[in-house]
ROVO-351362 format. One record per residue (C-alpha): x, y, z; residue in three letters. Coordinates in steps of 0.1 Angstrom, whole numbers, plus 5000, padded with zeros to 4 digits. Layout:
[[X, Y, Z], ALA]
...
% end
This chain:
[[4375, 5139, 2980], MET]
[[4388, 5102, 2986], GLY]
[[4393, 5101, 3023], ARG]
[[4357, 5118, 3029], PRO]
[[4341, 5095, 3008], MET]
[[4358, 5061, 3026], LYS]
[[4347, 5079, 3054], ILE]
[[4310, 5085, 3050], ALA]
[[4310, 5048, 3032], ALA]
[[4319, 5032, 3069], LEU]
[[4294, 5053, 3085], VAL]
[[4269, 5042, 3063], LEU]
[[4274, 5013, 3067], ALA]
[[4280, 5003, 3103], LEU]
[[4250, 5027, 3107], THR]
[[4225, 5001, 3087], MET]
[[4237, 4975, 3110], LEU]
[[4232, 4987, 3141], PHE]
[[4211, 5016, 3157], SER]
[[4220, 5016, 3194], MET]
[[4257, 5008, 3207], VAL]
[[4260, 5006, 3247], PRO]
[[4289, 5013, 3269], VAL]
[[4294, 4985, 3287], TYR]
[[4328, 4973, 3306], GLY]
[[4341, 4949, 3335], ALA]
[[4362, 4965, 3360], VAL]
[[4391, 4951, 3366], PHE]
[[4400, 4927, 3394], HIS]
[[4366, 4935, 3402], SER]
[[4338, 4923, 3382], ASP]
[[4336, 4892, 3360], VAL]
[[4319, 4885, 3325], ARG]
[[4305, 4850, 3329], VAL]
[[4291, 4835, 3295], MET]
[[4262, 4814, 3306], LEU]
[[4253, 4776, 3292], SER]
[[4218, 4785, 3274], ILE]
[[4222, 4757, 3245], GLY]
[[4213, 4762, 3211], LYS]
[[4180, 4784, 3215], VAL]
[[4165, 4811, 3196], ARG]
[[4143, 4821, 3223], GLU]
[[4131, 4824, 3257], PHE]
[[4115, 4837, 3285], THR]
[[4121, 4849, 3318], PHE]
[[4106, 4870, 3346], THR]
[[4133, 4897, 3361], PRO]
[[4130, 4897, 3399], VAL]
[[4139, 4936, 3418], GLY]
[[4148, 4967, 3394], GLU]
[[4165, 4968, 3362], PHE]
[[4169, 4991, 3335], THR]
[[4176, 4988, 3299], LEU]
[[4208, 5002, 3292], GLN]
[[4202, 5007, 3254], GLU]
[[4172, 5026, 3264], ASP]
[[4166, 5038, 3297], ASP]
[[4130, 5052, 3290], ASP]
[[4121, 5017, 3291], ILE]
[[4100, 5002, 3317], ASP]
[[4116, 4969, 3321], VAL]
[[4093, 4962, 3352], GLY]
[[4087, 4924, 3364], THR]
[[4064, 4911, 3340], GLU]
[[4076, 4875, 3319], GLU]
[[4100, 4889, 3292], LEU]
[[4107, 4872, 3260], THR]
[[4141, 4869, 3243], VAL]
[[4144, 4864, 3202], LYS]
[[4168, 4860, 3181], ALA]
[[4158, 4879, 3151], VAL]
[[4184, 4874, 3121], GLY]
[[4219, 4884, 3140], GLY]
[[4200, 4907, 3160], GLN]
[[4184, 4901, 3196], VAL]
[[4149, 4914, 3204], SER]
[[4129, 4918, 3240], ILE]
[[4095, 4925, 3243], THR]
[[4083, 4949, 3274], PHE]
[[4050, 4949, 3271], GLY]
[[4037, 4969, 3242], ASP]
[[4075, 4973, 3234], ASP]
[[4098, 4955, 3216], THR]
[[4136, 4966, 3213], VAL]
[[4160, 4952, 3188], THR]
[[4194, 4955, 3187], ALA]
[[4229, 4936, 3181], PRO]
[[4227, 4933, 3222], SER]
[[4207, 4943, 3248], LEU]
[[4221, 4943, 3285], THR]
[[4197, 4946, 3315], LEU]
[[4214, 4966, 3342], LEU]
[[4209, 4960, 3379], SER]
[[4196, 4994, 3398], GLU]
[[4211, 4980, 3431], ASN]
[[4244, 4959, 3415], TYR]
[[4263, 4945, 3443], GLY]
[[4238, 4936, 3465], ASP]
[[4210, 4904, 3463], THR]
[[4180, 4922, 3456], LYS]
[[4177, 4923, 3420], ASP]
[[4179, 4888, 3403], TYR]
[[4171, 4865, 3372], ILE]
[[4166, 4834, 3366], ARG]
[[4174, 4817, 3336], LEU]
[[4175, 4778, 3326], LYS]
[[4206, 4765, 3322], ASN]
[[4214, 4736, 3294], SER]
[[4240, 4723, 3320], GLU]
[[4231, 4732, 3354], HIS]
[[4190, 4738, 3356], GLY]
[[4172, 4766, 3366], THR]
[[4196, 4790, 3379], CYS]
[[4195, 4824, 3396], THR]
[[4216, 4851, 3383], TYR]
[[4227, 4883, 3404], LEU]
[[4239, 4916, 3388], GLY]
[[4235, 4926, 3347], ASN]
[[4226, 4902, 3319], MET]
[[4241, 4911, 3283], THR]
[[4217, 4890, 3252], PHE]
[[4230, 4888, 3217], ASP]
[[4233, 4864, 3192], VAL]
[[4262, 4844, 3177], TYR]
[[4256, 4816, 3151], GLU]
[[4222, 4824, 3148], GLY]
[[4216, 4813, 3184], ARG]
[[4210, 4835, 3217], LEU]
[[4240, 4843, 3240], ARG]
[[4237, 4852, 3276], ALA]
[[4266, 4869, 3295], ARG]
[[4263, 4878, 3333], ASN]
[[4281, 4901, 3348], GLN]
[[4287, 4906, 3386], LEU]
[[4310, 4918, 3414], PRO]
[[4336, 4888, 3417], ILE]
[[4330, 4881, 3455], GLU]
[[4292, 4875, 3448], GLN]
[[4305, 4857, 3411], TYR]
[[4326, 4834, 3439], LEU]
[[4290, 4826, 3459], TYR]
[[4280, 4806, 3425], GLY]
[[4315, 4787, 3421], VAL]
[[4327, 4777, 3458], VAL]
[[4294, 4754, 3469], PRO]
[[4296, 4736, 3431], HIS]
[[4331, 4733, 3431], GLU]
[[4334, 4715, 3464], MET]
[[4301, 4713, 3487], SER]
[[4286, 4735, 3507], ASN]
[[4288, 4706, 3535], SER]
[[4325, 4702, 3531], PHE]
[[4345, 4719, 3560], PRO]
[[4349, 4760, 3567], VAL]
[[4389, 4759, 3561], GLU]
[[4385, 4737, 3528], ALA]
[[4361, 4759, 3516], LEU]
[[4381, 4788, 3522], LYS]
[[4411, 4772, 3507], ALA]
[[4388, 4769, 3478], GLN]
[[4372, 4802, 3479], ALA]
[[4410, 4813, 3474], VAL]
[[4419, 4791, 3443], CYS]
[[4390, 4800, 3427], ALA]
[[4393, 4842, 3433], ARG]
[[4431, 4836, 3423], SER]
[[4420, 4815, 3390], TYR]
[[4389, 4841, 3380], VAL]
[[4412, 4871, 3386], MET]
[[4442, 4853, 3364], GLY]
[[4418, 4850, 3335], TYR]
[[4402, 4883, 3336], CYS]
[[4434, 4895, 3327], SER]
[[4445, 4872, 3300], ARG]
[[4414, 4878, 3282], TYR]
[[4407, 4916, 3287], ALA]
[[4397, 4926, 3253], THR]
[[4371, 4894, 3245], ARG]
[[4339, 4895, 3253], SER]
[[4339, 4871, 3278], TYR]
[[4357, 4867, 3309], ASP]
[[4351, 4829, 3317], ILE]
[[4329, 4801, 3312], ARG]
[[4303, 4783, 3337], ASP]
[[4316, 4750, 3331], THR]
[[4345, 4727, 3344], SER]
[[4364, 4739, 3309], SER]
[[4367, 4770, 3334], ASP]
[[4349, 4770, 3370], GLN]
[[4320, 4755, 3375], VAL]
[[4294, 4784, 3380], TYR]
[[4256, 4779, 3391], ARG]
[[4243, 4815, 3405], GLY]
[[4234, 4823, 3434], TYR]
[[4212, 4806, 3461], ALA]
[[4212, 4819, 3500], SER]
[[4212, 4787, 3512], LYS]
[[4247, 4782, 3508], ASN]
[[4253, 4799, 3540], THR]
[[4285, 4777, 3543], ARG]
[[4305, 4782, 3511], ALA]
[[4291, 4823, 3514], ILE]
[[4308, 4827, 3548], ALA]
[[4339, 4812, 3535], ALA]
[[4341, 4835, 3507], VAL]
[[4335, 4864, 3526], ASP]
[[4361, 4855, 3553], ALA]
[[4388, 4855, 3524], THR]
[[4373, 4885, 3505], ARG]
[[4399, 4897, 3480], GLY]
[[4424, 4870, 3490], GLN]
[[4446, 4856, 3461], VAL]
[[4477, 4836, 3459], LEU]
[[4506, 4854, 3445], THR]
[[4540, 4841, 3429], TYR]
[[4569, 4870, 3430], GLU]
[[4544, 4896, 3431], GLY]
[[4519, 4885, 3403], ASN]
[[4486, 4868, 3406], ILE]
[[4488, 4830, 3396], ILE]
[[4461, 4810, 3382], GLU]
[[4454, 4785, 3412], ALA]
[[4444, 4753, 3390], TYR]
[[4429, 4726, 3411], TYR]
[[4412, 4687, 3403], SER]
[[4390, 4668, 3418], ALA]
[[4415, 4642, 3433], SER]
[[4453, 4640, 3426], ASN]
[[4453, 4602, 3435], GLY]
[[4480, 4604, 3465], GLY]
[[4512, 4629, 3442], GLN]
[[4503, 4662, 3432], THR]
[[4516, 4669, 3397], GLU]
[[4540, 4694, 3376], ARG]
[[4521, 4714, 3347], THR]
[[4549, 4711, 3325], GLY]
[[4538, 4672, 3324], ASN]
[[4508, 4678, 3316], VAL]
[[4498, 4717, 3302], TRP]
[[4534, 4732, 3282], GLU]
[[4549, 4756, 3309], ASN]
[[4564, 4745, 3339], ASP]
[[4553, 4768, 3366], LEU]
[[4577, 4768, 3397], PRO]
[[4548, 4768, 3420], TYR]
[[4534, 4732, 3410], TYR]
[[4559, 4701, 3424], THR]
[[4556, 4667, 3428], HIS]
[[4548, 4659, 3461], ALA]
[[4529, 4630, 3480], ASP]
[[4490, 4639, 3495], ASP]
[[4488, 4612, 3519], PRO]
[[4454, 4631, 3526], TYR]
[[4440, 4623, 3490], ASP]
[[4440, 4588, 3500], LEU]
[[4430, 4588, 3534], LYS]
[[4394, 4602, 3520], ASN]
[[4364, 4575, 3518], GLU]
[[4355, 4599, 3484], SER]
[[4386, 4598, 3464], SER]
[[4378, 4574, 3434], ILE]
[[4404, 4548, 3424], GLU]
[[4401, 4517, 3407], GLU]
[[4418, 4487, 3421], LYS]
[[4423, 4452, 3402], SER]
[[4436, 4426, 3425], PHE]
[[4466, 4401, 3418], ILE]
[[4463, 4373, 3445], PRO]
[[4500, 4360, 3459], GLU]
[[4482, 4324, 3457], LYS]
[[4463, 4310, 3426], TYR]
[[4432, 4291, 3433], ASP]
[[4400, 4284, 3426], GLU]
[[4385, 4310, 3453], THR]
[[4412, 4340, 3441], THR]
[[4404, 4337, 3402], LEU]
[[4374, 4347, 3411], LYS]
[[4385, 4378, 3425], PHE]
[[4405, 4387, 3396], MET]
[[4392, 4412, 3371], ASP]
[[4391, 4386, 3336], PRO]
[[4414, 4416, 3318], ASN]
[[4440, 4410, 3339], VAL]
[[4437, 4378, 3346], ARG]
[[4437, 4371, 3308], PHE]
[[4471, 4394, 3301], ALA]
[[4488, 4374, 3330], LEU]
[[4478, 4341, 3314], GLU]
[[4486, 4353, 3280], GLN]
[[4519, 4366, 3289], GLY]
[[4528, 4332, 3311], ALA]
[[4524, 4317, 3276], TYR]
[[4549, 4339, 3256], GLU]
[[4571, 4338, 3285], ALA]
[[4572, 4301, 3290], ALA]
[[4568, 4291, 3256], GLY]
[[4540, 4268, 3260], ARG]
[[4508, 4263, 3285], GLU]
[[4508, 4276, 3318], ALA]
[[4493, 4276, 3347], LYS]
[[4495, 4301, 3374], LEU]
[[4506, 4295, 3404], VAL]
[[4519, 4324, 3428], SER]
[[4531, 4359, 3423], THR]
[[4564, 4365, 3436], VAL]
[[4563, 4402, 3430], ALA]
[[4548, 4433, 3412], VAL]
[[4568, 4460, 3405], THR]
[[4555, 4490, 3390], PRO]
[[4582, 4508, 3368], LYS]
[[4587, 4528, 3338], THR]
[[4569, 4563, 3352], PRO]
[[4552, 4585, 3326], GLU]
[[4574, 4612, 3339], TYR]
[[4609, 4621, 3357], ASP]
[[4612, 4613, 3394], GLU]
[[4598, 4614, 3419], PRO]
[[4564, 4607, 3395], SER]
[[4547, 4573, 3404], ARG]
[[4526, 4573, 3375], SER]
[[4536, 4545, 3360], TYR]
[[4527, 4534, 3328], THR]
[[4539, 4497, 3330], GLU]
[[4543, 4472, 3361], ALA]
[[4565, 4437, 3360], ASP]
[[4546, 4409, 3373], VAL]
[[4571, 4378, 3385], THR]
[[4550, 4345, 3385], LEU]
[[4554, 4310, 3397], VAL]
[[4535, 4291, 3369], VAL]
[[4533, 4254, 3363], SER]
[[4537, 4233, 3328], TYR]
[[4545, 4197, 3313], THR]
[[4572, 4187, 3302], ASP]
[[4574, 4180, 3266], GLU]
[[4597, 4150, 3270], GLU]
[[4591, 4137, 3303], THR]
[[4558, 4149, 3304], GLY]
[[4560, 4155, 3342], GLU]
[[4549, 4186, 3361], GLU]
[[4571, 4213, 3361], LYS]
[[4570, 4248, 3378], GLN]
[[4595, 4279, 3370], GLY]
[[4595, 4318, 3372], GLN]
[[4586, 4339, 3346], VAL]
[[4582, 4378, 3341], THR]
[[4551, 4397, 3326], VAL]
[[4549, 4430, 3315], THR]
[[4518, 4449, 3319], LEU]
[[4512, 4481, 3303], THR]
[[4486, 4493, 3327], LEU]
[[4466, 4522, 3304], ALA]
[[4455, 4493, 3282], GLU]
[[4443, 4469, 3311], LEU]
[[4403, 4486, 3313], GLY]
[[4393, 4471, 3347], PHE]
[[4362, 4462, 3356], GLY]
[[4364, 4468, 3389], SER]
[[4356, 4503, 3404], PHE]
[[4358, 4514, 3441], GLU]
[[4370, 4542, 3463], ASN]
[[4401, 4537, 3483], THR]
[[4385, 4525, 3515], MET]
[[4369, 4499, 3493], GLY]
[[4330, 4513, 3507], ARG]
[[4321, 4535, 3479], MET]
[[4311, 4522, 3443], LYS]
[[4315, 4548, 3414], ALA]
[[4303, 4545, 3378], SER]
[[4335, 4539, 3354], LYS]
[[4354, 4566, 3344], THR]
[[4391, 4579, 3332], ARG]
[[4415, 4579, 3359], LEU]
[[4450, 4590, 3354], ARG]
[[4481, 4582, 3380], LEU]
[[4488, 4543, 3374], TYR]
[[4507, 4521, 3401], GLY]
[[4509, 4489, 3418], ALA]
[[4511, 4480, 3455], GLU]
[[4508, 4453, 3485], ARG]
[[4472, 4446, 3498], GLY]
[[4450, 4422, 3505], GLU]
[[4413, 4413, 3491], TYR]
[[4388, 4414, 3516], SER]
[[4357, 4388, 3508], PHE]
[[4332, 4384, 3541], ILE]
[[4355, 4373, 3571], ASN]
[[4388, 4362, 3548], GLU]
[[4414, 4382, 3540], LYS]
[[4436, 4370, 3510], TYR]
[[4471, 4386, 3503], PRO]
[[4483, 4398, 3472], GLY]
[[4487, 4432, 3454], TRP]
[[4468, 4458, 3431], PHE]
[[4468, 4474, 3400], ILE]
[[4457, 4506, 3410], THR]
[[4446, 4540, 3391], SER]
[[4437, 4573, 3405], ARG]
[[4435, 4611, 3401], ARG]
[[4401, 4623, 3390], TYR]
[[4413, 4652, 3371], GLY]
[[4446, 4666, 3360], HIS]
[[4463, 4666, 3396], GLY]
[[4478, 4699, 3395], ILE]
[[4472, 4724, 3426], GLY]
[[4448, 4721, 3452], LEU]
[[4430, 4686, 3457], SER]
[[4398, 4690, 3469], GLN]
[[4390, 4658, 3486], ARG]
[[4427, 4660, 3502], SER]
[[4417, 4695, 3512], ALA]
[[4382, 4683, 3527], GLN]
[[4400, 4656, 3549], GLU]
[[4430, 4684, 3558], ARG]
[[4405, 4707, 3569], ALA]
[[4390, 4674, 3590], ARG]
[[4427, 4670, 3609], ALA]
[[4425, 4703, 3613], GLY]
[[4445, 4727, 3592], GLN]
[[4436, 4764, 3582], LYS]
[[4431, 4772, 3545], TYR]
[[4461, 4792, 3546], ASP]
[[4483, 4756, 3553], GLU]
[[4465, 4739, 3528], ILE]
[[4468, 4763, 3499], THR]
[[4507, 4766, 3511], ALA]
[[4512, 4730, 3503], PHE]
[[4499, 4731, 3468], TYR]
[[4513, 4761, 3457], TYR]
[[4551, 4764, 3469], VAL]
[[4567, 4795, 3473], GLY]
[[4533, 4815, 3469], THR]
[[4522, 4845, 3488], SER]
[[4485, 4848, 3504], LEU]
[[4478, 4886, 3495], ASP]
[[4447, 4908, 3494], THR]
[[4437, 4923, 3464], VAL]
[[4425, 4964, 3473], GLY]
[[4401, 4985, 3457], THR]
[[4401, 5023, 3447], TYR]
[[4385, 5029, 3482], GLU]
[[4406, 5007, 3505], THR]
[[4445, 5011, 3488], ALA]
[[4464, 5044, 3498], PRO]
[[4454, 5076, 3479], GLU]
[[4474, 5079, 3449], LEU]
[[4483, 5120, 3438], ASP]
[[4485, 5115, 3401], GLY]
[[4507, 5151, 3397], GLY]
[[4509, 5161, 3362], ASP]
[[4482, 5129, 3355], TYR]
[[4446, 5121, 3361], LYS]
[[4436, 5093, 3386], VAL]
[[4403, 5084, 3389], ARG]
[[4382, 5047, 3401], SER]
[[4388, 5037, 3365], TRP]
[[4422, 5045, 3356], GLY]
[[4452, 5068, 3353], VAL]
[[4452, 5093, 3321], SER]
[[4466, 5119, 3310], ASP]
[[4497, 5098, 3293], ILE]
[[4510, 5106, 3260], LYS]
[[4518, 5079, 3238], PRO]
[[4558, 5068, 3239], GLY]
[[4558, 5079, 3278], THR]
[[4580, 5050, 3299], LYS]
[[4573, 5038, 3334], ALA]
[[4602, 5060, 3351], GLU]
[[4588, 5089, 3338], GLU]
[[4553, 5083, 3350], LEU]
[[4566, 5072, 3382], LEU]
[[4584, 5103, 3393], LYS]
[[4548, 5119, 3389], GLU]
[[4530, 5093, 3411], LEU]
[[4528, 5101, 3450], GLU]
[[4514, 5074, 3474], SER]
[[4523, 5060, 3511], GLU]
[[4524, 5025, 3497], GLY]
[[4550, 5017, 3475], THR]
[[4540, 5022, 3433], LEU]
[[4554, 4998, 3403], SER]
[[4541, 4999, 3368], VAL]
[[4533, 4966, 3355], VAL]
[[4521, 4946, 3325], ASP]
[[4485, 4927, 3317], ASP]
[[4499, 4896, 3333], LYS]
[[4518, 4914, 3361], GLY]
[[4552, 4914, 3351], GLY]
[[4575, 4946, 3357], GLU]
[[4568, 4971, 3323], LYS]
[[4601, 4980, 3306], THR]
[[4587, 4992, 3270], MET]
[[4568, 5026, 3265], PRO]
[[4534, 5027, 3285], LEU]
[[4498, 5010, 3265], ALA]
[[4461, 5008, 3277], THR]
[[4462, 4975, 3299], GLY]
[[4488, 4986, 3319], ASP]
[[4486, 4986, 3354], PHE]
[[4499, 5015, 3386], VAL]
[[4505, 4990, 3415], ARG]
[[4500, 5003, 3448], THR]
[[4519, 4975, 3472], THR]
[[4509, 4981, 3508], TYR]
[[4503, 4960, 3542], GLY]
[[4536, 4955, 3544], GLU]
[[4536, 4939, 3509], GLY]
[[4507, 4914, 3515], HIS]
[[4479, 4943, 3497], ASN]
[[4480, 4957, 3463], PHE]
[[4457, 4974, 3442], PHE]
[[4464, 4975, 3401], ASP]
[[4446, 5006, 3388], LEU]
[[4450, 5007, 3348], PRO]
[[4463, 5028, 3323], ILE]
[[4447, 5041, 3298], VAL]
[[4457, 5061, 3261], ILE]
[[4432, 5073, 3242], PHE]
[[4429, 5060, 3207], GLY]
[[4457, 5029, 3220], ASP]
[[4423, 4998, 3219], LEU]
[[4445, 4970, 3218], ASP]
[[4473, 4974, 3244], GLY]
[[4501, 4981, 3220], ASP]
[[4510, 5018, 3232], SER]
[[4502, 5028, 3196], GLU]
[[4476, 5054, 3190], VAL]
[[4453, 5050, 3158], GLY]
[[4465, 5024, 3143], THR]
[[4449, 4996, 3117], LYS]
[[4445, 4975, 3146], GLU]
[[4428, 5000, 3172], ASP]
[[4400, 5009, 3139], ILE]
[[4395, 4970, 3137], LEU]
[[4389, 4964, 3175], THR]
[[4367, 4996, 3178], LEU]
[[4348, 4984, 3147], GLN]
[[4347, 4949, 3156], GLU]
[[4332, 4960, 3191], HIS]
[[4303, 4984, 3175], LEU]
[[4292, 4955, 3155], LEU]
[[4290, 4934, 3187], ARG]
[[4317, 4909, 3170], ILE]
[[4343, 4911, 3202], GLN]
[[4332, 4933, 3230], LEU]
[[4356, 4953, 3245], ILE]
[[4359, 4964, 3283], SER]
[[4377, 4984, 3312], GLY]
[[4403, 5000, 3303], PRO]
[[4404, 4994, 3265], TYR]
[[4366, 5004, 3264], LEU]
[[4374, 5036, 3280], LYS]
[[4405, 5042, 3253], ALA]
[[4380, 5039, 3232], ALA]
[[4363, 5073, 3241], ASP]
[[4385, 5094, 3220], VAL]
[[4361, 5126, 3217], ASN]
[[4357, 5123, 3261], HIS]
[[4318, 5126, 3256], ASP]
[[4312, 5098, 3279], GLY]
[[4303, 5073, 3249], GLU]
[[4318, 5049, 3227], VAL]
[[4301, 5053, 3192], ASP]
[[4303, 5059, 3160], LEU]
[[4320, 5097, 3164], LYS]
[[4347, 5082, 3183], ASP]
[[4352, 5060, 3154], MET]
[[4354, 5085, 3127], ILE]
[[4376, 5103, 3147], LYS]
[[4402, 5076, 3152], ILE]
[[4400, 5074, 3115], ILE]
[[4403, 5109, 3110], ARG]
[[4431, 5109, 3129], TYR]
[[4451, 5079, 3110], SER]
[[4449, 5103, 3077], GLN]
[[4464, 5132, 3097], GLY]
[[4432, 5151, 3093], ASP]
[[4424, 5150, 3135], GLU]
[[4442, 5150, 3165], LYS]
[[4436, 5132, 3197], ILE]
[[4439, 5148, 3228], SER]
[[4450, 5126, 3262], GLN]
[[4433, 5154, 3283], GLU]
[[4399, 5147, 3290], ASP]
% end
């Protein structure tokens, strides 16, 4: 009698918390779910344009009138004319998904009012409203490429950006398949500002590279990029934990050629006089005078600079990310015994990160910018130009706007101007990678499942404990077949939900991953009906942590096309030995 009571109590508790639970999931490597920045709001209005339906109640007439969304306790409500629907989450579905006919304009706290294609889900988190935009990845890139770069950039640079952004988002979709969203809309992931038809060059670049991604040993890489690398690319192991093999130290002169590559420079003159001292940053001048005093052991006047030598790179060679510079000076001082003026040579060591330059200009000295954090310090010979005169000396420099890993957007712009194609550009920044194309269920070679079922959403009828080689024996295709895990690595353990059957074709430069679905394995550990599976489904039904894609399919254990309380009951009863979960649907 104890077990039924526990089940009934759980059902009652869940029923009191929600009334409708939608089935809502993205297709792997096809769709993306973006968490939008709408600020800390509890209510807002918008007007849908086109044809939308309410996923939770298809009898509701969404219409094209202004709608009001509110946070009501822990739930969200939308008012449609005389009807108000309240639920843990509400989703407006585009009737023309994948087209540009339907859209929703929302005020974004980071980017202003933006136009969003695809579907839109609203829910409440910590008392405030949230909005998640689901749309095809290619349309998502329409809202990324012109804002991570600029629609005015050369097309080949925009193509390179499209390939990088597509690789990045596809890598993230695989990493967070059980999270309620895949990616955010800010520079913490990628800047996404929705759709604008005026961005014709960027849209053309996305379309021209459709499906193309960068892979390393067959796996899609998360292609990092930054605004400017300061003239040298950086390794991931120097910035983060993992030292990925396709990111290397390499000089990048095109970054320095771009007049918009921001750098900070502080002049150290060869000769010190009334004129050149005015060109010096006060912080650097004070550091040299103070250092000269300490080195000479008495008051000392700067006379000339012999050399400025950067040293002690932050990372191993060939890194030029220096932390210090030795400034060898000729100084004059008064001999304490004779009172005569004498000269001597001293060396002052500057800690570059502590200088805090006041001057700020770009590489070519033509563009001023507000001060910001740059990361690559160095020193080099140069001339300070003032009116029609040039004064020889050295420059202490700060460059690199961003982490410096992967593609430099300013360098890509310059490389494209110089005639480089997008595949040449990406090959420089991602060493040893391949430019491959992710196919679709429709474009990839047909997959015959034998004893297994193959559909657009995945491969099923797989018993728990089945190994990769057992599955592959039954599958047939004109392409080359393999089984990979959710990170793209070769699968060696028993199959689990979230693994993939990979079809490689087109001379090895095209591939398509079809998810494996094992009903009742909701957390991808290959076991069915565990405590973790029950908790995963419970959090999904309560809208705490949404599942999607193959994991959502795996939750439909009664095979009725919906994920609801009946599935929860079945999994609980299975865990207690009172029910069976069939893999045949």
